[in-house]
C-alpha positions as CSV (number, residue, x, y, z in Angstrom):
1,M,-82.4,-49.3,31.2
2,D,-83.6,-45.6,31.0
3,G,-84.4,-44.8,27.4
4,L,-83.7,-48.3,26.1
5,I,-85.8,-50.7,28.0
6,V,-88.3,-48.4,29.7
7,D,-89.2,-44.9,28.5
8,T,-88.3,-42.9,31.6
9,E,-86.6,-40.0,29.8
10,P,-89.8,-37.9,29.8
11,I,-90.1,-38.5,33.5
12,H,-86.5,-37.6,34.1
13,F,-86.9,-34.3,32.3
14,K,-90.2,-33.5,33.9
15,A,-88.5,-33.9,37.3
16,F,-85.8,-31.5,36.1
17,K,-88.3,-29.0,34.9
18,T,-90.3,-29.1,38.1
19,M,-87.2,-28.7,40.2
20,M,-85.9,-25.8,38.2
21,R,-89.4,-24.1,38.3
22,D,-89.1,-24.2,42.1
23,Y,-86.0,-22.0,41.6
24,G,-87.7,-19.7,39.2
25,H,-86.4,-21.0,35.9
26,E,-88.2,-22.5,32.9
27,I,-85.9,-24.9,31.0
28,P,-86.6,-25.7,27.3
29,E,-87.3,-29.2,25.9
30,T,-84.2,-28.7,23.7
31,L,-82.0,-29.3,26.8
32,M,-83.1,-32.9,27.0
33,A,-80.8,-34.1,24.2
34,Q,-77.9,-32.7,26.2
35,F,-78.9,-34.5,29.4
36,V,-79.7,-38.0,28.2
37,G,-77.1,-40.6,29.2
38,Y,-75.2,-38.5,31.7
39,P,-75.3,-38.8,35.5
40,E,-77.6,-36.5,37.4
41,A,-74.7,-34.7,39.0
42,D,-73.4,-33.7,35.6
43,N,-76.8,-32.4,34.5
44,I,-77.2,-30.3,37.7
45,R,-73.7,-28.9,37.2
46,D,-74.6,-27.8,33.7
47,L,-77.9,-26.3,34.9
48,K,-76.1,-24.3,37.5
49,R,-73.7,-23.0,34.9
50,I,-76.4,-22.2,32.3
51,Y,-78.6,-20.3,34.8
52,N,-75.8,-18.9,36.9
53,M,-77.1,-20.5,40.1
54,D,-75.2,-20.8,43.4
55,T,-77.7,-23.2,45.0
56,P,-75.9,-26.2,46.5
57,S,-75.8,-29.1,44.1
58,E,-76.8,-31.5,47.0
59,E,-79.9,-29.5,47.6
60,M,-80.9,-29.5,43.9
61,A,-80.2,-33.3,43.6
62,S,-82.2,-34.0,46.7
63,R,-85.2,-32.0,45.4
64,R,-85.0,-33.4,41.9
65,G,-84.6,-37.0,43.2
66,A,-87.7,-36.8,45.4
67,I,-89.7,-35.5,42.5
68,Y,-88.4,-38.1,40.1
69,L,-89.1,-41.0,42.5
70,Q,-92.6,-39.9,43.0
71,L,-93.2,-39.7,39.3
72,L,-91.4,-43.0,38.7
73,R,-93.8,-44.7,41.1
74,T,-97.0,-43.2,39.6
75,A,-96.5,-42.0,36.0
76,P,-97.1,-44.3,33.0
77,L,-94.0,-46.3,32.2
78,P,-94.0,-47.5,28.6
79,I,-91.7,-50.4,27.5
80,F,-89.8,-49.9,24.3
81,P,-90.9,-52.1,21.4
82,G,-88.8,-55.2,21.0
83,F,-87.4,-55.5,24.5
84,W,-89.1,-58.6,25.6
85,G,-88.7,-60.3,22.3
86,L,-85.0,-59.6,22.2
87,S,-84.5,-60.5,25.8
88,E,-86.3,-63.8,25.4
89,E,-84.2,-64.7,22.3
90,V,-81.0,-63.9,24.3
91,R,-82.3,-66.3,27.0
92,R,-83.2,-69.0,24.5
93,R,-79.6,-68.9,23.2
94,G,-78.2,-69.2,26.7
95,I,-76.5,-65.8,26.6
96,K,-76.1,-64.0,29.9
97,R,-77.9,-60.7,30.4
98,A,-77.1,-57.7,32.6
99,V,-78.8,-54.3,33.1
100,V,-76.2,-51.6,33.2
101,S,-77.6,-48.2,34.4
102,S,-76.0,-45.0,35.5
103,A,-79.0,-44.3,37.7
104,N,-78.8,-45.0,41.4
105,G,-79.9,-48.3,42.9
106,E,-83.3,-47.1,44.2
107,Q,-84.3,-45.7,40.8
108,V,-83.3,-48.8,39.0
109,K,-85.1,-51.1,41.5
110,I,-88.4,-49.1,41.2
111,A,-88.2,-49.0,37.4
112,L,-87.5,-52.7,37.0
113,R,-90.1,-53.6,39.6
114,R,-92.7,-51.7,37.5
115,L,-91.4,-53.3,34.3
116,F,-91.9,-56.8,35.7
117,E,-95.3,-56.0,37.1
118,Q,-96.4,-55.7,33.5
119,Q,-95.1,-59.2,32.8
120,P,-95.6,-61.2,36.0
121,D,-94.8,-64.5,34.1
122,K,-91.2,-63.4,33.8
123,G,-90.5,-63.6,37.6
124,S,-88.4,-61.0,39.3
125,P,-85.6,-58.8,37.9
126,D,-83.0,-60.4,40.2
127,D,-84.0,-63.9,38.9
128,Y,-84.4,-62.9,35.3
129,F,-81.1,-61.0,34.8
130,D,-77.7,-62.4,35.5
131,G,-76.5,-59.1,36.8
132,I,-77.8,-55.6,37.6
133,V,-75.2,-52.8,37.9
134,T,-76.1,-49.3,38.9
135,G,-74.4,-45.9,39.5
136,D,-74.1,-46.8,43.2
137,D,-71.7,-49.6,42.3
138,I,-69.0,-47.4,40.8
139,T,-67.1,-44.2,41.5
140,R,-66.8,-43.0,37.9
141,N,-70.0,-43.2,35.9
142,K,-70.7,-43.1,32.2
143,P,-69.0,-42.1,29.9
144,D,-66.1,-43.7,31.8
145,P,-65.9,-47.5,31.2
146,D,-66.0,-48.6,34.9
147,I,-69.7,-49.5,35.0
148,Y,-69.4,-51.8,31.9
149,L,-66.1,-53.3,33.1
150,L,-67.9,-54.2,36.4
151,A,-70.8,-55.7,34.5
152,A,-68.5,-58.0,32.5
153,Q,-66.7,-59.0,35.7
154,R,-69.9,-59.9,37.4
155,L,-71.0,-61.9,34.4
156,G,-67.7,-63.6,34.2
157,I,-67.3,-62.7,30.5
158,P,-64.4,-60.8,28.9
159,P,-65.5,-57.3,27.8
160,A,-64.5,-58.2,24.2
161,D,-67.1,-61.0,24.2
162,C,-69.9,-58.7,25.3
163,L,-72.5,-56.8,23.2
164,A,-73.8,-53.6,24.7
165,L,-77.0,-51.9,23.6
166,E,-77.1,-48.1,24.3
167,D,-79.3,-45.2,23.5
168,T,-77.0,-42.3,24.2
169,P,-73.5,-41.1,23.1
170,P,-72.0,-41.3,26.6
171,G,-73.4,-44.8,27.1
172,V,-71.8,-45.9,23.8
173,Q,-68.5,-44.3,24.8
174,S,-68.6,-46.1,28.1
175,A,-69.1,-49.5,26.7
176,A,-66.7,-49.0,23.7
177,S,-64.0,-47.8,26.1
178,A,-64.6,-51.0,28.1
179,G,-63.7,-52.9,24.9
180,M,-67.2,-54.1,24.1
181,T,-69.0,-54.2,20.8
182,V,-71.7,-51.5,21.0
183,V,-74.9,-51.0,19.1
184,A,-76.8,-47.7,19.4
185,V,-80.6,-47.8,19.6
186,P,-81.6,-44.1,20.0
187,N,-84.9,-42.9,21.3
188,E,-86.8,-39.8,20.4
189,Y,-84.4,-37.6,22.5
190,S,-81.1,-39.1,21.2
191,R,-82.2,-39.8,17.6
192,G,-80.1,-37.7,15.2
193,L,-77.1,-37.5,17.6
194,E,-73.7,-38.9,16.6
195,F,-72.6,-42.2,18.2
196,P,-68.8,-42.5,17.9
197,G,-67.7,-46.0,18.7
198,A,-71.0,-47.7,17.8
199,A,-70.8,-50.7,15.4
200,A,-74.2,-49.7,14.1
201,T,-77.2,-47.5,14.8
202,L,-80.5,-49.3,14.8
203,G,-84.1,-48.3,14.6
204,S,-85.4,-50.5,17.4
205,L,-84.3,-53.3,19.8
206,E,-86.0,-55.8,17.4
207,D,-83.2,-55.0,14.9
208,A,-80.5,-56.1,17.4
209,V,-81.3,-59.8,17.1
210,G,-78.9,-60.0,14.2
211,Y,-76.0,-59.0,16.3
212,L,-76.3,-61.9,18.8
213,D,-74.2,-64.1,16.5
214,A,-71.4,-61.6,16.3
């Protein structure tokens, strides 16, 4: 979802920057490429190491989470080109669709609600998608395969028969480790990174239509 369907990555990073500024640190934009695709807990662990902080991780996560949720509710939320076209083509072909996000359930719910508010004719996220899997549903998040294995289970489809679309290296690793075919669709933060395990790296979601017959 983040960085592939809706452009939340700038909001995520702004929340990290604001949180770290509260602790007296200014973090550079170059850190964003290292953060995308990893769970918040991993990002906070890395920040504590980089800036030699002994602040409790739970405190940092709570502060950043509150900032992010406020921004998520109010900041502009662009949709990546090609999402609705690809998604409707998938539906036309009778292929099941799931959102698989390492974010927590509340964040996913808010982002999807705002996404569908922009296209009210599509109904609700729960009705539109055949499954929604979040970081709350698993113990080991991306890059481990658990979240994609659970998605395949909920869809009732063997992982080998699934196509995953991902914008980050850990996401690609997660889906590939689950046994899925993975296509990387990087955004401005992940563009230029390596995507081991991806069958291809595409310029946009519109280019993924050709992989629906695989």
